[in-house]
C-alpha positions as CSV (number, residue, x, y, z in Angstrom):
1,M,-1.6,0.2,12.0
2,G,-4.1,-1.6,9.8
3,T,-7.6,-2.1,10.9
4,Q,-7.7,-5.7,9.8
5,S,-5.5,-8.7,10.8
6,A,-4.3,-9.1,7.2
7,A,-4.6,-7.3,3.8
8,Q,-6.5,-8.9,0.9
9,I,-4.2,-10.8,-1.4
10,P,-4.4,-9.9,-5.1
11,T,-7.1,-11.8,-6.9
12,S,-5.0,-11.9,-10.0
13,F,-1.5,-11.1,-11.1
14,G,-2.1,-9.2,-14.3
15,K,-1.9,-5.6,-15.5
16,E,-4.6,-4.5,-13.1
17,L,-2.2,-4.7,-10.1
18,R,-1.3,-1.5,-8.3
19,A,0.9,-0.7,-5.4
20,C,0.1,1.9,-2.7
21,L,2.6,4.8,-2.9
22,R,2.8,5.0,0.9
23,C,3.1,1.4,2.1
24,S,3.8,-0.6,-1.2
25,L,0.8,-2.9,-0.6
26,V,-0.1,-4.7,-3.8
27,K,-3.7,-5.4,-4.8
28,T,-5.9,-5.0,-7.9
29,Y,-7.5,-1.7,-8.8
30,K,-10.9,-3.2,-7.9
31,Q,-9.7,-4.4,-4.5
32,F,-8.4,-0.9,-3.7
33,T,-11.8,0.6,-4.8
34,D,-13.8,-2.0,-2.8
35,V,-11.8,-2.0,0.5
36,G,-9.1,0.7,0.3
37,C,-5.6,0.1,1.7
38,E,-5.5,-1.8,5.0
39,N,-2.4,0.2,6.0
40,C,-3.6,3.6,4.9
41,P,-7.3,3.8,5.7
42,F,-7.1,7.6,6.1
43,F,-6.8,7.8,2.2
44,N,-10.4,6.6,2.0
45,M,-9.7,5.0,-1.4
46,D,-12.9,2.9,-1.0
47,Q,-15.0,6.0,-0.8
48,D,-13.3,8.0,-3.6
49,N,-12.2,6.0,-6.6
50,D,-10.0,8.9,-7.9
51,R,-8.0,8.5,-4.7
52,V,-7.0,5.0,-5.9
53,L,-5.4,6.6,-9.0
54,D,-3.7,9.3,-6.8
55,C,-2.4,6.9,-4.1
56,T,-1.4,3.9,-6.1
57,T,0.7,3.1,-9.1
58,P,1.1,0.3,-11.6
59,N,4.8,1.1,-11.7
60,F,6.4,-1.3,-9.3
61,A,8.9,-4.2,-9.5
62,G,8.7,-7.5,-7.7
63,V,6.3,-8.7,-5.0
64,I,7.1,-10.1,-1.5
65,A,4.4,-11.8,0.5
66,S,4.8,-11.5,4.3
67,M,2.6,-13.5,6.7
68,D,4.3,-12.2,9.9
69,P,5.9,-8.8,9.1
70,T,6.8,-8.1,12.8
71,S,9.3,-11.0,13.0
72,S,10.6,-11.1,9.4
73,W,14.1,-9.7,8.6
74,A,12.9,-9.4,5.0
75,A,10.0,-7.2,6.1
76,R,12.3,-5.0,8.2
77,W,14.6,-4.7,5.2
78,Q,11.7,-3.7,3.0
79,R,10.4,-1.3,5.7
80,I,7.0,-3.1,5.9
81,S,7.4,-4.7,9.4
82,K,4.8,-2.4,11.0
83,F,2.2,-3.1,8.3
84,V,-0.4,-5.8,8.1
85,P,0.4,-9.2,6.5
86,G,0.0,-9.1,2.7
87,C,1.7,-8.8,-0.6
88,Y,4.1,-5.8,-1.1
89,A,6.1,-4.4,-4.0
90,L,9.9,-4.6,-3.7
91,S,10.3,-1.2,-5.3
92,V,7.7,1.4,-6.3
93,T,8.1,4.2,-8.8
94,G,6.2,7.4,-8.1
95,L,5.3,9.9,-5.4
96,L,2.1,10.7,-3.5
97,P,0.6,14.0,-4.7
98,E,1.1,16.9,-2.2
99,E,-2.5,16.7,-1.0
100,M,-2.1,13.0,-0.1
101,A,1.2,13.6,1.6
102,A,-0.5,16.4,3.6
103,I,-3.2,13.8,4.7
104,C,-0.4,11.6,6.0
105,E,1.1,14.5,8.0
106,Y,-2.4,15.4,9.3
107,N,-2.8,11.8,10.5
108,N,0.6,11.8,12.1
109,V,1.7,9.0,9.7
110,R,5.2,9.0,8.3
111,Y,5.5,9.1,4.5
112,V,8.9,8.1,3.1
113,P,8.9,8.1,-0.7
114,R,10.1,4.7,-1.9
115,S,11.3,5.8,-5.3
C-alpha cells in the first residue's frame, strides 16, 4: 500500500511523537510534515501541515517495530500486516475527522477506528 519500501523511523522518542489515526504509524511531527504518512499518501500531510494535526495524534500507547509485517503474527494481531515496515502504536486514542474519513472512502481505503 505504501509507496516506499519502509517508513521513516522516528528520529527521537520524545513528546513530538505522533501516531497516524488511520494506520498507527509513529513518527515525529516534523517527519509527518516533511514526508507525510507512507501508508496514507492520499492524506497529503507533506503538502498541508494542518492535515498532520487532523490525521495524527500524540495520544497513543506503546510502540511496536515491524521489519517484515507480512510474515509477522504480531503485525497481523495489530492489524498492520499490510502496511510498510516501520514503528507503530499499540493503541491509538482519537478518530479521524469526517472529512479525512471521506478521503479514505474516496480512495477505496478501509478506515477502522482504533480507539
